[in-house]
MIRO-5969 format. One record per residue: x, y, z of N, C-alpha, C, O in turn. Coordinates in pm, whole numbers, padded with zeros to 5 digits, always signed. Example, Ala and Ser with C-alpha at 12.3 -4.5 7.8 and 13.67 -1.06 7.14 Angstrom:
REM MIRO-5969
+01319-00569+00780+01230-00450+00780+01320-00330+00780+01424-00332+00846/+01285-00225+00708+01367-00106+00714+01290+00003+00787+01341+00114+00804/
This chain:
REM MIRO-5969
+02302+03656-16245+02241+03742-16145+02130+03825-16210+02149+03879-16319/+02019+03834-16144+01905+03909-16198+01936+04057-16197+02005+04106-16107/+01885+04131-16297+01908+04276-16300+01827+04344-16191+01729+04288-16141/+01867+04466-16152+01788+04541-16054+01647+04565-16106+01627+04575-16227/+01551+04573-16018+01413+04597-16059+01338+04667-15947+01378+04663-15831/+01230+04730-15984+01140+04793-15887+01005+04726-15899+00961+04693-16009/+00939+04704-15787+00809+04636-15784+00708+04727-15716+00734+04775-15606/+00593+04751-15778+00492+04837-15714+00429+04769-15594+00401+04649-15597/+00407+04846-15489+00331+04801-15373+00204+04886-15369+00208+05004-15335/+00092+04824-15404-00034+04896-15422-00123+04876-15300-00118+04771-15235/-00205+04976-15268-00295+04964-15153-00426+04895-15190-00471+04903-15304/-00484+04828-15094-00618+04770-15113-00685+04761-14977-00617+04756-14874/-00817+04760-14976-00891+04749-14851-00896+04606-14802-00913+04581-14682/-00881+04510-14894-00892+04368-14859-00798+04287-14946-00805+04293-15069/-00709+04209-14883-00622+04121-14960-00702+04015-15035-00665+03975-15145/-00812+03969-14975-00895+03869-15042-00949+03924-15173-00945+03855-15276/-01000+04048-15171-01054+04109-15293-00943+04128-15397-00964+04103-15516/-00826+04172-15352-00715+04193-15444-00670+04060-15506-00638+04054-15625/-00667+03955-15426-00625+03824-15477-00724+03772-15581-00682+03719-15684/-00854+03786-15555-00954+03739-15651-00948+03819-15781-00958+03764-15890/-00931+03951-15768-00920+04035-15887-00799+03996-15970-00809+03978-16091/-00684+03984-15904-00562+03951-15976-00567+03812-16038-00510+03789-16145/-00637+03719-15972-00651+03585-16029-00722+03590-16163-00691+03511-16252/-00818+03684-16179-00888+03699-16307-00792+03743-16417-00816+03717-16535/-00684+03810-16380-00584+03853-16477-00476+03749-16500-00386+03768-16582/-00484+03638-16427-00386+03533-16444-00272+03534-16344-00171+03466-16364/-00287+03612-16237-00182+03619-16135-00204+03511-16029-00318+03483-15990/-00096+03453-15985-00101+03357-15876-00032+03412-15753+00048+03506-15762/-00062+03356-15638-00003+03402-15512+00136+03342-15495+00154+03221-15499/+00233+03430-15476+00370+03388-15446+00392+03385-15295+00459+03296-15242/+00335+03483-15227+00351+03492-15082+00236+03574-15025+00190+03671-15086/+00190+03533-14908+00087+03610-14838+00111+03599-14688+00140+03491-14636/+00098+03711-14621+00110+03711-14476-00001+03797-14418-00050+03889-14484/-00040+03768-14296-00144+03845-14226-00085+03933-14116-00144+04034-14080/+00031+03895-14064+00095+03969-13956+00243+03992-13989+00303+03906-14054/+00305+04104-13947+00242+04211-13867+00150+04302-13947+00057+04361-13891/+00175+04314-14078+00083+04388-14164+00042+04297-14280+00128+04233-14340/-00087+04291-14312-00131+04207-14424-00062+04247-14555-00062+04364-14592/-00005+04148-14623+00076+04177-14742+00064+04061-14839+00058+03944-14799/+00060+04094-14968+00036+03993-15072+00132+04014-15187+00151+04126-15234/+00193+03904-15233+00282+03909-15348+00222+03822-15459+00189+03706-15437/+00208+03881-15578+00145+03813-15691+00238+03815-15811+00316+03909-15830/+00228+03709-15894+00307+03705-16017+00232+03625-16121+00165+03526-16090/+00243+03670-16249+00179+03594-16356+00283+03514-16435+00402+03518-16402/+00238+03442-16538+00327+03355-16613+00432+03431-16693+00533+03374-16733/+00407+03561-16718+00504+03643-16790+00609+03703-16697+00702+03770-16742/+00593+03680-16567+00687+03736-16471+00649+03873-16418+00725+03932-16341/+00533+03925-16457+00487+04052-16402+00454+04032-16254+00378+03942-16218/+00510+04115-16170+00493+04099-16025+00431+04224-15965+00472+04336-15996/+00333+04205-15880+00265+04314-15811+00250+04276-15665+00217+04162-15633/+00273+04371-15576+00254+04350-15433+00137+04437-15385+00114+04546-15436/+00064+04386-15286-00045+04462-15225-00023+04473-15075+00020+04378-15010/-00052+04591-15022-00055+04612-14878-00198+04648-14838-00260+04736-14898/-00249+04579-14738-00388+04604-14697-00397+04732-14615-00322+04752-14519/-00490+04818-14654-00515+04944-14584-00663+04944-14546-00747+04982-14628/-00697+04904-14424-00839+04896-14385-00910+05030-14404-00859+05136-14368/-01030+05021-14463-01110+05141-14483-01073+05222-14606-01131+05328-14629/-00978+05173-14686-00938+05247-14806-01057+05263-14901-01125+05165-14932/-01081+05385-14946-01185+05413-15045-01119+05418-15183-01032+05503-15205/-01156+05329-15275-01089+05327-15406-01090+05461-15477-00993+05496-15545/-01198+05538-15462-01204+05667-15531-01103+05766-15478-01071+05864-15545/-01051+05741-15358-00953+05832-15298-00810+05793-15331-00717+05866-15298/-00790+05678-15396-00655+05631-15422-00589+05714-15532-00653+05752-15630/-00461+05741-15515-00382+05808-15619-00268+05717-15665-00175+05762-15733/-00274+05590-15628-00168+05497-15664-00178+05455-15810-00287+05447-15866/-00064+05429-15871-00061+05381-16008+00071+05310-16033+00165+05324-15956/+00075+05236-16143+00200+05171-16183+00200+05153-16334+00094+05146-16396/+00318+05146-16390+00334+05114-16532+00366+04966-16545+00449+04912-16472/+00300+04901-16639+00330+04762-16674+00383+04766-16817+00306+04786-16911/+00511+04745-16833+00577+04758-16964+00592+04618-17024+00659+04532-16968/+00529+04597-17140+00525+04465-17202+00554+04478-17352+00539+04586-17408/+00596+04369-17416+00622+04376-17560+00497+04403-17642+00502+04475-17742/+00383+04346-17602+00261+04354-17682+00140+04378-17592+00078+04282-17547/+00106+04504-17565-00009+04532-17479-00140+04473-17530-00225+04434-17451/-00156+04466-17662-00282+04414-17717-00303+04268-17675-00414+04229-17640/-00196+04189-17678-00208+04049-17637-00241+04038-17488-00321+03954-17447/-00179+04124-17408-00209+04124-17264-00354+04165-17242-00423+04107-17158/-00399+04266-17316-00538+04309-17301-00636+04197-17332-00730+04174-17256/-00614+04127-17441-00706+04019-17479-00712+03913-17370-00819+03861-17338/-00597+03880-17314-00592+03777-17210-00660+03825-17081-00739+03753-17020/-00629+03948-17040-00688+04001-16917-00837+04025-16934-00915+03998-16842/-00878+04075-17051-01020+04101-17073-01100+03971-17066-01210+03969-17010/-01046+03863-17120-01115+03734-17113-01131+03690-16968-01237+03640-16929/-01027+03709-16887-01035+03672-16747-01134+03756-16669-01205+03706-16583/-01139+03886-16700-01233+03974-16632-01377+03941-16671-01467+03945-16586/-01400+03909-16798-01535+03869-16839-01578+03742-16766-01692+03731-16722/-01485+03648-16754-01518+03523-16684-01548+03550-16537-01635+03485-16479/-01477+03643-16478-01494+03672-16336-01620+03752-16307-01692+03723-16212/-01647+03853-16390-01756+03947-16361-01878+03930-16451-01978+04000-16433/-01873+03839-16547-01987+03817-16635-01986+03907-16757-02051+03874-16857/-01916+04017-16752-01898+04108-16865-01772+04190-16838-01720+04190-16727/-01726+04258-16939-01606+04338-16922-01642+04464-16845-01721+04544-16895/-01587+04486-16724-01622+04606-16647-01551+04729-16704-01428+04735-16703/-01627+04826-16752-01570+04948-16808-01607+05072-16728-01564+05182-16763/-01684+05055-16622-01717+05165-16532-01703+05116-16390-01700+04995-16365/-01694+05210-16297-01684+05173-16157-01547+05116-16123-01449+05139-16195/-01541+05042-16015-01417+04980-15967-01445+04834-15934-01536+04805-15857/-01367+04742-15992-01260+04761-16090-01316+04787-16229-01435+04770-16254/-01228+04830-16320-01269+04854-16457-01147+04849-16548-01033+04853-16503/-01174+04840-16677-01068+04842-16776-01101+04948-16880-01216+04962-16921/-01000+05021-16922-01013+05117-17032-00945+05053-17152-00823+05044-17156/-01022+05007-17252-00966+04929-17363-00864+05008-17444-00859+05130-17436/-00782+04938-17522-00687+05005-17612-00761+05099-17706-00871+05069-17753/-00698+05212-17733-00763+05314-17817-00699+05328-17953-00736+05416-18030/-00603+05242-17986-00541+05250-18118-00440+05361-18132-00405+05398-18244/-00392+05418-18019-00297+05528-18028-00162+05483-18082-00088+05564-18138/-00128+05355-18065-00004+05302-18120-00032+05180-18207+00041+05081-18200/-00135+05187-18288-00166+05077-18377-00209+04954-18299-00281+04963-18199/-00162+04838-18346-00200+04713-18283-00136+04695-18145-00173+04603-18072/-00042+04781-18109+00028+04768-17982-00016+04878-17886+00062+04922-17802/-00139+04920-17898-00189+05032-17819-00193+04999-17670-00220+04885-17631/-00165+05100-17590-00169+05086-17445-00313+05081-17396-00405+05118-17468/-00330+05037-17273-00461+05037-17209-00443+05051-17059-00331+05048-17009/-00554+05066-16989-00550+05091-16845-00646+04998-16773-00756+04973-16821/-00603+04949-16659-00689+04874-16568-00689+04946-16434-00584+04984-16383/-00806+04964-16377-00819+05018-16241-00858+04901-16150-00961+04838-16171/-00776+04874-16051-00797+04755-15969-00895+04780-15855-00952+04889-15844/-00914+04680-15770-01014+04689-15663-00979+04794-15559-01067+04839-15484/-00852+04834-15553-00812+04938-15459-00813+05077-15519-00779+05174-15451/-00852+05088-15648-00852+05218-15714-00719+05256-15777-00705+05367-15829/-00621+05164-15775-00492+05192-15838-00501+05174-15989-00572+05085-16038/-00431+05258-16063-00432+05255-16209-00311+05176-16259-00197+05214-16233/-00336+05068-16332-00231+04992-16399-00230+05039-16545-00324+05013-16619/-00125+05107-16585-00115+05155-16723-00022+05061-16799+00099+05058-16775/-00080+04985-16890-00006+04882-16964+00041+04943-17095-00041+04982-17179/+00172+04951-17114+00230+05024-17227+00332+04936-17299+00389+04845-17238/+00356+04964-17428+00458+04887-17500+00598+04929-17458+00620+05044-17421/+00692+04835-17465+00829+04867-17426+00896+04959-17526+00993+05027-17492/+00845+04961-17651+00895+05056-17749+00791+05070-17859+00712+04979-17883/+00793+05185-17925+00706+05209-18041+00795+05217-18164+00883+05302-18172/+00773+05127-18259+00858+05121-18377+00850+05250-18457+00745+05314-18465/+00962+05285-18516+00968+05406-18596+00873+05399-18715+00824+05502-18762/+00848+05275-18764+00760+05263-18882+00614+05266-18844+00528+05247-18930/+00583+05290-18714+00444+05299-18669+00415+05438-18616+00382+05453-18498/+00427+05542-18700+00406+05678-18651+00261+05700-18610+00169+05637-18661/+00245+05791-18518+00111+05829-18475+00067+05949-18559+00121+06058-18545/-00029+05928-18645-00075+06033-18736-00171+06126-18665-00273+06080-18612/-00143+06258-18663-00232+06350-18591-00375+06348-18643-00470+06351-18564/-00393+06343-18777-00528+06342-18832-00591+06481-18832-00525+06581-18805/-00723+06483-18864-00794+06608-18872-00846+06655-18737-00815+06595-18635/-00927+06763-18737-00977+06819-18611-01056+06719-18528-01039+06713-18406/-01143+06641-18591-01224+06547-18515-01137+06436-18456-01159+06396-18341/-01039+06387-18532-00948+06285-18481-00870+06337-18361-00853+06266-18262/-00822+06462-18369-00747+06519-18257-00837+06539-18136-00796+06516-18022/-00961+06584-18161-01056+06602-18050-01090+06468-17985-01106+06461-17863/-01100+06363-18066-01127+06230-18013-01013+06184-17923-01037+06126-17817/-00889+06208-17966-00774+06170-17884-00775+06244-17751-00748+06184-17647/-00807+06374-17754-00812+06450-17628-00925+06402-17539-00910+06391-17417/-01039+06371-17601-01154+06323-17523-01121+06190-17457-01165+06165-17345/-01047+06106-17524-01013+05976-17465-00920+05990-17347-00928+05914-17251/-00830+06089-17353-00745+06115-17236-00832+06155-17118-00812+06107-17007/-00927+06245-17142-01020+06284-17036-01106+06167-16993-01128+06144-16874/-01155+06093-17092-01249+05985-17062-01185+05869-16988-01256+05792-16923/-01052+05856-16997-00985+05751-16921-00998+05774-16771-00986+05680-16692/-01022+05899-16733-01043+05933-16593-01190+05912-16560-01277+05975-16621/-01219+05825-16466-01357+05793-16431-01435+05916-16387-01557+05919-16399/-01363+06019-16336-01432+06138-16285-01462+06239-16395-01528+06340-16368/-01417+06215-16518-01428+06319-16621-01508+06282-16744-01485+06344-16848/-01602+06185-16741-01672+06154-16866-01759+06269-16916-01776+06284-17036/-01813+06349-16826-01896+06463-16868-01812+06564-16946-01857+06616-17048/-01692+06590-16899-01604+06684-16969-01564+06628-17105-01562+06700-17204/-01531+06500-17109-01493+06437-17236-01608+06441-17335-01590+06467-17453/-01727+06414-17284-01846+06410-17369-01875+06548-17427-01903+06561-17546/-01869+06651-17343-01897+06787-17389-01795+06831-17493-01831+06893-17594/-01667+06800-17469-01562+06842-17561-01578+06774-17697-01563+06838-17801/-01608+06645-17695-01619+06572-17821-01746+06611-17896-01745+06618-18019/-01854+06635-17825-01977+06680-17893-01955+06814-17960-02002+06836-18072/-01883+06904-17893-01854+07034-17953-01771+07018-18079-01794+07086-18179/-01673+06928-18075-01589+06903-18193-01670+06842-18306-01651+06876-18423/-01762+06751-18271-01849+06689-18372-01933+06795-18442-01946+06794-18564/-01988+06886-18365-02073+06991-18422-01992+07080-18515-02042+07122-18620/-01868+07110-18477-01787+07199-18558-01720+07133-18677-01677+07201-18770/-01710+07000-18674-01634+06930-18778-01708+06919-18910-01647+06923-19016/-01840+06907-18903-01915+06891-19026-01895+06755-19089-01848+06662-19024/-01933+06743-19217-01927+06615-19288-01796+06592-19361-01779+06490-19427/-01702+06686-19349-01578+06674-19425-01476+06581-19363-01374+06550-19425/-01502+06536-19240-01406+06448-19174-01414+06306-19232-01519+06267-19283/-01306+06230-19224-01308+06093-19275-01417+06009-19207-01446+06026-19089/-01475+05920-19285-01583+05836-19233-01540+05755-19111-01616+05742-19016/-01418+05702-19114-01370+05621-19002-01363+05704-18875-01394+05655-18766/-01320+05832-18887-01311+05918-18769-01449+05950-18713-01469+05951-18592/-01545+05976-18805-01681+06007-18758-01744+05886-18690-01811+05900-18588/-01724+05768-18748-01779+05648-18687-01718+05621-18549-01789+05586-18454/-01586+05639-18540-01517+05614-18413-01560+05716-18308-01579+05681-18191/-01576+05843-18349-01618+05946-18255-01761+05920-18206-01789+05934-18087/-01850+05881-18297-01988+05852-18257-01994+05733-18162-02072+05733-18066/-01913+05632-18189-01911+05515-18101-01862+05552-17962-01914+05504-17862/-01760+05640-17956-01709+05680-17826-01807+05771-17754-01818+05766-17631/-01879+05854-17829-01983+05935-17766-02093+05848-17707-02147+05880-17601/-02125+05736-17772-02222+05642-17715-02169+05583-17586-02243+05569-17489/-02040+05547-17584-01980+05492-17462-01982+05594-17349-02015+05560-17235/-01947+05719-17380-01948+05823-17278-02089+05848-17225-02107+05870-17105/-02187+05844-17314-02326+05864-17270-02369+05754-17173-02436+05781-17074/-02331+05630-17203-02363+05520-17111-02297+05541-16976-02358+05514-16872/-02174+05588-16976-02104+05612-16850-02165+05728-16773-02149+05738-16652/-02236+05816-16845-02307+05926-16779-02452+05889-16748-02532+05975-16711/-02486+05759-16765-02621+05708-16736-02727+05772-16824-02841+05791-16781/-02690+05806-16948-02784+05863-17044-02805+05761-17155-02744+05773-17262/-02890+05662-17131-02907+05553-17226-02971+05600-17356-02938+05548-17462/-03061+05697-17348-03126+05746-17470-03023+05808-17564-03023+05781-17684/-02935+05893-17509-02833+05955-17592-02735+05850-17643-02686+05859-17755/-02706+05751-17560-02616+05643-17602-02673+05570-17724-02600+05542-17819/-02802+05540-17720-02864+05472-17834-02860+05559-17959-02835+05509-18069/-02883+05688-17941-02882+05778-18057-02744+05784-18122-02731+05780-18245/-02639+05793-18038-02504+05799-18095-02464+05666-18156-02393+05663-18257/-02507+05557-18096-02477+05427-18155-02547+05410-18289-02492+05351-18381/-02669+05462-18298-02741+05460-18426-02664+05540-18532-02654+05499-18648/-02610+05655-18489-02531+05736-18583-02410+05656-18632-02381+05654-18751/-02341+05592-18539-02224+05513-18576-02261+05400-18670-02190+05373-18767/-02374+05335-18642-02419+05225-18728-02456+05273-18867-02429+05206-18966/-02519+05392-18874-02556+05445-19006-02432+05480-19088-02427+05457-19209/-02330+05536-19021-02207+05567-19091-02141+05439-19142-02094+05433-19256/-02138+05336-19057-02080+05208-19097-02153+05147-19214-02094+05078-19296/-02286+05173-19221-02366+05120-19330-02369+05207-19453-02435+05176-19552/-02294+05319-19446-02287+05406-19563-02401+05503-19576-02423+05557-19685/-02477+05526-19466-02594+05614-19473-02563+05756-19431-02654+05839-19426/-02437+05786-19399-02403+05922-19359-02414+05940-19210-02463+05850-19141/-02370+06055-19157-02363+06078-19014-02493+06112-18948-02497+06114-18825/-02598+06140-19018-02727+06172-18958-02732+06316-18910-02834+06359-18857/
């Protein structure tokens, strides 16, 4: 007998859009009905199951729906889903709806990540356990500021706040921070600038990251 389980029922404006999006992640249709209420059941090869209920006129930005997807290896799921999304959309969508927030290394190679679907629901993909031998090291001030900025930056509505907080930390940190932290912070500042439609600043921060990687210092 199968163990008890809970299955998320997520809202979407169109079952067709939800089905196409989920297909990019490797989900197939288990059941679909149009009456009395449009409803869709999806499942992938790993047994992950998601249901959708159609809500006409739903605005993705207004959605507060979310679900946890608990898997042994989030990194492997990310690589598979990212490949499908690139094939579907031509590039990995990291802004707008749908979008993916890549793993941030918070749990090493098994880092969690987030996908926002076509209905604005947040799928938070997390490991089923974090090994005791994989501690999360707090690091220095810039590393901690980067972690806080990423929490803010995961929210599509907060890139400006994340950007301001991390820039302030960068200014205060000086050159004493580890090179890897400075490079990672500069790279994330470039990403945040792009999300804020500031391409000039994005190029400047990416140049800083490249110079650090090349051993030329933070600029």
